[in-house]
C-alpha positions in Angstrom: 0.0 0.0 0.0 2.8 2.4 0.8 4.5 1.7 -2.6 1.2 2.4 -4.3 0.6 5.6 -2.3 4.0 7.0 -3.0 3.7 6.2 -6.7 0.2 7.9 -6.8 1.4 10.8 -4.8 4.4 11.5 -7.1 2.3 11.2 -10.3 -0.4 13.5 -9.0 2.2 16.0 -7.8 3.8 16.0 -11.2 0.4 16.4 -12.9 -0.3 19.3 -10.6 2.9 21.0 -11.6 2.4 20.4 -15.3 -1.1 21.9 -15.5 -0.1 24.8 -13.3 3.2 25.9 -14.8 2.0 27.0 -18.3 4.7 29.2 -20.0 3.3 32.7 -20.7 0.4 32.3 -18.4 -0.2 34.2 -15.1 0.4 31.0 -13.2 3.9 30.3 -14.7 5.6 31.5 -11.5 2.9 30.6 -9.1 4.9 28.3 -6.9 7.9 30.6 -6.7 5.6 33.6 -6.0 3.9 31.6 -3.3 7.2 30.6 -1.7 8.7 34.1 -1.6 5.5 35.7 -0.4 4.7 37.8 -3.5 1.8 35.7 -4.6 -1.0 37.9 -5.7 1.1 41.0 -6.1 1.1 40.8 -9.9 -2.3 39.2 -10.6 -5.0 39.8 -8.0 -8.1 40.5 -10.2 -9.0 42.8 -7.3 -8.7 40.0 -4.7 -6.7 40.9 -1.6 -3.3 39.1 -1.8 -3.6 38.1 1.9 -6.1 35.5 1.0 -3.3 33.5 -0.6 -0.5 34.6 1.7 -2.2 33.6 4.9 -2.2 29.9 3.9 1.3 29.5 5.2 1.9 25.9 5.9 3.2 24.6 2.6 5.2 27.8 2.1 7.0 27.1 5.3 7.7 23.5 4.2 9.0 24.6 0.8 11.4 27.1 2.5 12.4 24.4 4.9 13.2 21.9 2.1 15.1 24.5 0.1 17.0 25.6 3.3 18.1 22.0 3.9 18.9 21.3 0.3 19.8 24.7 -1.3 20.4 23.1 -4.7 16.6 22.5 -5.0 14.5 25.3 -6.2 11.0 26.1 -4.9 9.4 24.1 -7.7 11.3 20.9 -7.0 10.8 21.3 -3.2 7.1 21.8 -3.9 6.9 18.5 -5.8 8.3 16.5 -2.9 6.0 18.3 -0.4 2.9 17.7 -2.6 3.8 14.0 -3.2 4.3 13.4 0.5 0.9 14.9 1.4 -1.0 12.9 -1.2 0.7 9.7 -0.3 0.0 10.3 3.4 -3.7 11.0 2.6 -4.0 7.7 0.8 -2.4 5.8 3.6 -4.7 7.5 6.2 -7.8 6.6 4.1 -6.6 3.0 3.7 -5.8 2.6 7.4 -9.0 4.3 8.6 -11.3 2.3 6.3 -9.5 -1.0 7.0 -11.3 -1.0 10.4 -14.7 -0.4 8.8 -14.7 -2.4 5.6 -11.6 -4.6 5.7 -8.5 -4.4 3.5 -10.4 -4.8 0.2 -12.8 -1.9 0.9 -9.9 0.2 2.3 -7.9 -0.3 -0.9 -11.0 0.6 -2.9 -11.4 3.9 -1.0 -7.8 4.9 -1.5 -8.0 4.1 -5.2 -11.2 6.1 -5.6 -9.6 9.0 -3.9 -6.6 8.9 -6.2 -8.8 8.6 -9.2 -11.0 11.6 -8.2 -8.1 14.1 -7.7 -7.4 14.8 -11.4 -10.8 16.3 -11.9 -9.3 19.3 -10.2 -6.8 19.8 -12.9 -9.3 20.4 -15.7 -9.1 23.7 -17.6 -12.2 25.1 -15.8 -11.0 27.6 -13.2 -7.9 28.8 -15.1 -6.2 25.4 -15.1 -4.2 25.9 -12.0 -3.7 24.2 -8.6 -2.3 26.1 -5.7 0.4 24.6 -3.5 -2.2 24.2 -0.6 -4.8 22.3 -2.7 -3.4 18.8 -2.6 -2.4 19.0 1.1 -6.0 19.8 1.9 -6.7 16.2 0.8 -4.5 15.0 3.6 -5.9 17.2 6.4 -9.5 16.3 5.4 -8.7 12.6 5.4 -6.8 12.9 8.8 -9.7 14.8 10.3 -12.3 12.3 9.2 -10.1 9.4 10.4 -9.8 11.0 13.8 -13.5 11.4 14.0 -14.1 7.8 12.9 -11.6 6.6 15.5 -12.9 9.0 18.2 -9.4 10.4 18.6 -10.0 14.0 19.8 -6.3 14.7 20.3 -5.5 13.9 16.7 -8.4 16.0 15.5 -7.3 19.1 17.4 -3.8 18.7 15.8 -5.3 18.2 12.4 -7.5 21.2 12.7 -4.7 23.5 13.9 -2.2 22.4 11.2 -4.8 22.0 8.5 -6.1 25.6 9.1 -2.5 26.9 8.6 -2.8 25.2 5.2 -6.3 26.3 4.3 -9.3 27.4 6.4 -11.7 24.9 4.9 -10.9 22.6 7.7 -13.8 24.4 9.5 -16.3 21.8 8.4 -14.6 19.3 10.6 -15.8 21.1 13.7 -19.5 20.6 13.2 -18.8 17.1 11.8 -17.2 16.2 15.2 -20.0 17.6 17.2 -22.7 15.9 15.2 -20.8 12.6 15.3 -20.4 12.7 19.1 -23.8 14.1 20.0 -25.6 10.8 20.5 -22.8 9.5 22.8 -20.9 12.2 24.5 -21.5 13.9 27.8 -22.9 17.3 26.9 -20.6 19.3 29.1 -17.5 17.4 27.9 -18.7 17.8 24.3 -19.2 21.6 24.8 -15.7 22.0 26.2 -14.2 20.0 23.3 -16.1 22.0 20.7 -14.8 25.2 22.3 -11.3 23.8 22.2 -11.6 22.9 18.5 -13.0 26.4 17.8 -10.1 27.9 19.7 -7.5 25.9 17.8 -9.2 26.9 14.5 -9.4 30.6 15.4 -5.8 30.8 16.5 -4.5 29.1 13.4 -6.7 31.2 11.2 -6.0 34.6 12.7 -2.3 34.4 13.6 -0.9 34.5 10.0 -3.4 37.2 9.1 -2.4 39.4 12.0 1.4 38.8 11.4 1.4 39.2 7.6 -0.7 42.5 7.5 0.2 45.9 8.7 -2.1 48.8 9.8 -5.8 47.5 10.0 -5.5 43.8 9.1 -8.3 41.9 7.4 -9.4 39.4 10.1 -11.7 37.5 7.8 -10.2 37.1 4.4 -13.0 36.4 1.9 -13.9 38.2 -1.3 -17.3 38.1 -3.0 -16.5 39.7 -6.4 -14.9 38.3 -9.5 -13.7 39.6 -12.9 -13.0 43.0 -14.4 -16.7 43.9 -14.0 -16.6 42.8 -10.4 -19.7 40.5 -10.8 -20.8 38.8 -7.6 -19.5 35.3 -7.3 -22.9 34.0 -6.4 -24.3 35.1 -9.8 -21.4 33.5 -11.7 -21.7 30.3 -9.6 -25.4 29.9 -10.1 -24.9 30.4 -13.9 -22.4 27.5 -13.9 -24.5 25.2 -11.8 -27.7 25.6 -13.8 -26.4 26.5 -17.3 -22.9 25.1 -17.4 -21.2 28.4 -18.0 -18.2 28.2 -18.0 -17.2 24.6 -18.7 -20.2 23.2 -20.4 -21.3 19.6 -20.0 -17.9 18.0 -20.0 -16.3 20.1 -17.2 -19.2 20.6 -14.9 -19.2 20.6 -11.1 -22.0 18.0 -11.3 -19.4 15.4 -12.4 -17.5 16.0 -9.1 -20.8 15.4 -7.3 -21.1 11.9 -8.8 -18.5 10.7 -6.3 -21.0 11.2 -3.5 -24.0 9.5 -5.1 -23.5 6.1 -3.4 -23.3 7.8 0.0 -26.5 9.7 -0.7 -28.4 6.6 -1.9 -27.0 4.3 0.9 -26.7 6.9 3.6 -27.8 4.6 6.5 -25.0 2.2 5.7 -22.4 4.8 6.4 -20.5 4.9 9.8 -22.0 7.5 12.1 -18.9 9.7 11.6 -19.2 9.9 7.9 -22.9 10.6 8.1 -22.1 13.5 10.4 -19.5 14.8 8.0 -22.1 14.9 5.2 -24.5 16.8 7.5 -21.7 19.3 8.2 -20.7 19.6 4.5 -22.9 22.7 3.9 -20.5 24.6 6.2 -17.9 23.9 3.5 -20.1 24.1 0.3 -22.3 27.1 0.9 -19.5 29.7 1.4 -18.1 28.5 -2.0 -21.1 30.0 -3.7 -20.4 33.4 -2.2 -16.6 33.6 -1.9 -15.1 31.2 -4.5 -15.7 29.9 -8.1 -17.6 26.6 -7.8 -16.4 25.7 -11.3 -12.8 25.5 -10.0 -12.9 21.8 -9.4 -9.7 21.9 -7.4 -11.8 23.3 -4.6 -13.4 20.0 -3.8 -10.2 18.1 -2.6 -11.5 18.4 0.9 -14.6 16.4 0.1 -12.7 13.7 -1.9 -11.7 11.6 1.2 -15.3 11.8 2.5 -16.7 10.6 -0.9 -14.1 7.9 -1.3 -14.5 6.5 2.3 -18.2 6.7 2.0 -18.2 4.8 -1.3 -16.3 2.0 0.3 -18.5 1.9 3.3 -21.8 2.1 1.4 -20.8 -0.5 -1.2 -19.2 -2.9 1.3 -20.6 -6.5 1.4 -23.5 -7.1 3.8 -22.4 -7.8 7.3 -20.2 -4.8 7.6 -22.0 -2.7 10.2 -22.0 1.1 10.1 -20.7 2.3 13.4 
């Protein structure tokens, strides 16, 4: 499994680099701009650069790798970082689902996750993938695995580090509360929910406070897009209902297919995965207001959930949802 995960991680990291680094495009120096902290300075489209700059985890890892191995440039260092995160995500998915479905279902879940990632590299959404997109796959998988295993300590660490990568880990907070609600002592659950919220808030606000001067933006979202500054909601609804941009072939609806087995066989899912789906609107709804839903790279956080749920829903009878 480790050999397969490392191979898949490296291939997906190379694919990410190839589709992003297009000569002559605005994304040609994306990794280097991200690593040296100038990302967004040359091509913001009106979006505050702090939105990119505050996602600091992978930047720090790239600088660490280039510091240890000065002969490596940011692009090469980024390849190794991306491959490691993808491989780790697949291993986490495999190990977590092995307890639920057995080794066959666990391998199926990991394979489905690896197969779903390339949708994010399609040309819709400017044909780019930011350095924090693939690592989001790992933090989502690790968070879900922690909830499935009822390991609150690992969940706190995952939320804290994952938020330094990208703030979309926020959906793990309600997922944990919903999963634990039928079982946990209410006072204990409240204290743990507050601890998770504190970990998220500290990890979210610290880079935003340190990387901005004067009056910092404490919540870095932006609801406009394009030269005409159209609202993202309008553009997103146009894509969902009329396929603009992308058309039939590159529609967000294809990404949703991954979750069809879970929806149809919802009761067969482990309680933790059902809870994650109930918490998913916390992730999805803000996309309509502050992102481009047709950028299929944005759904990496939901790929582990879909892959794990497919394995659980399609497991042979006798595998009980827990």
